[in-house]
Structures are given as C-alpha cells and as structure tokens.
Residue, then its C-alpha position, 0 to 999 in steps of 0.5 A: m499500500k506504501k509502496l501505492t501510494l509514493l506511486l501516485t505521488l510520484l505520477t502526480s509529481t510530474l503531472t504537475l511539472a507538466e507545462r503547456i504553452a499557448i501560443i495565440g495569433a489572430m491570423d492565420s500569416e501569424i501563426k504559419i511559421l509556427l504550425s510548419q515546425m510542429k511535431d506530434v501535431k493532434k488538432e481541434e477544433k472547438a468552438s470553430v477554433t481550430f486548435y493544434k497541440g503538439k511540440l514545438e522546440n521540444k516543449d508542449v505548446v498548443v497554437f490556434k488562431s483567436g479570429i480578428g478581435k476581443v471577442n474572437a481572442a477572449m474565448s479561444t484564450t478561455i477554452a485553451m485555460e478550461e481545455y488545454d491546461v495552459n499555464k502559459i500564454i503567448f500571443t504573437g502577431v502585427a500591430g500599428a505603431i504609436n510612439n513616434n520612436l517606432n519604425i516597422t517592424d520594430v517589436v514591442i513588448s508588452d508591460y502592460l495592456v489596455q483595452h482602449d475603446y472600453d469606455t465608462t467615463v459617464f459614471g466618473t471612470k477613467k477611459g479602459a477601465v475594465p473591471g478586473s483592470v488595475d488603474t486600467k491595464f492589464s499586467a504581463d509577466e515578468t519572467l516572460i517579459k525578460i526572455a521576450k526581450n532577450s530573444a526578440e535582441k537574438v533575432l532583430g538587434k537590440n536597436k529595434i525592441y521595446i518595452g510598452t504599453i499595448a492598445t487594444g480595441d475592436q477598430f483598426i487604427a488609421d487616424k492620426a488624431t486617434v493615434q494621439s490620443l492613445e498615446t496620450t490616454f494611456g502611454a501606449w506604444a502600440v495598438e492592435m484588436e486582441g492582446a488587452s482581452v488575452a491578458h485580460v483571461a490571463n490575468l484572471y486565471k493568474v496564468p503568466v502572459v506576455v504579448i510580442r508585437s511587430m509594427s506593420d504600419k504607423a497607424d495614421g493615415s498611411a496605415h493602410m499603404n503600409y500594412n499590406d506591404f508589411v503585415t508578413i515580414a512583421a508576422d514572420n518576425s514575431a512567430k520566429i522570436v516566439m522560436t527563439m523563446l521557447t528554446q530559453m523556458 
C-alpha cells in the first residue's frame, strides 16, 4: 500500500510539473511558421477555433488562430485555459505603431495592456477601466517579458526592440488624431485588436502572459498603404521571436 501511495505521489508530481504553453495569433499569417515547425500535432476544433496541440522546440504547446477582435481572442483563450491545462500564454502578431520612435518591423513587447475602447467615463471612471484591470491596465509577466526581450534581440538586434503599453480595441486605427489620443491617454506604444482581452483572461486565471507585436504600419493616415506591404514580414519576425523564446523556457 505504501508503494502504491508513493507511486501515485510521484505521478501527481510529474503531472504538476508538466506545462503547456499557449501560442496565439489572430490571423493565419501570424501562426503559419509556428505550425510548419510543430511535431506530433493533434488537431482539434472547438467553437469554430482549430487548436493544434503538439511539440515546438521540444516544448508542449497548443497553437491556435483566435480570430480578429476582442471577443474572439477572449473566447479562444478561455477554451485553451479550460481544455489544455495551459500555464503560460504568448500572443504573437502585428500591430500599428503609435510611439514616434517606432519604425515598421520594430517590435513592442507588452509590459501592460489596455482596452482603449472600453468607456464608462460617464460614471466617473477612467477610460479603459475594465472591471478586473488595475488602474485601467492588465499586466504582462515579468519573466516572460525578459525572455521575450532577450529572444527578440537575438532575432532582430537591440535597436529594434521596445517594451511598453499596448492598446487594444475593436477598431483598425488609421488616423493621426486617434493615435495621438491613445498615446496621451494611455501612454500606448502600439495598437491592435486582441492583446488586452487575452491578458484580461490570463490575469483572471492568474496565468503568466506576454504579447509580442511587430509593427506592420504606422497606425496613421498611411496605415492602409503600409499594412499590406509589411504584414507578412512583421508576422514572421514575431513568430521567429516566439520560437527563440521556447528554447529559453
């Protein structure tokens, strides 16, 4: 009986130590390279989202396309949390640059994320103050930030990597006035459509998360011209950073 108890204890410990990392992109182009490198892949569909469970850089991962927008991102992240025992989350993809220091294909790694289109200011709250956020923002994990920064510098060099707040909303931002407002109101460096909702879910589940965004456009009047030209390059850069991260985790 003692031997059986010891065996069960060891098995439980092993299961506890096992980890699976969720890697999320909003679009096919953001996860294409990752899927091409995966091994032992098991494909499953849940709520119209295809989840690819397998190995990447010898790590247990589940990779999936969330779809564009906050609801899609939050729903698919929740499914991953509930169905795949995820204990780390990396979101990879492209974004529009807000800070003037940024150039196209530069990378912003999230320290905080904010839902810029959440607005209950009529009740005296700050803009972006979603219930569950701390002073309007959701935090990324410090360890994952460090790993992401080191990995990004290996892939692209130090002068292209920044750490800052990423703003999320259900809008494709393409005008200078909105860009200026996002920078003034939230101190945002980049804007996209999923990251803060993923961080919201991760924070509620108390699971470490980081969002990595490569700039595909300037998020101003020229955004529509830049985006189509650079989205694939930017998405590939972000995915390469994720694979480098996995070798350090």
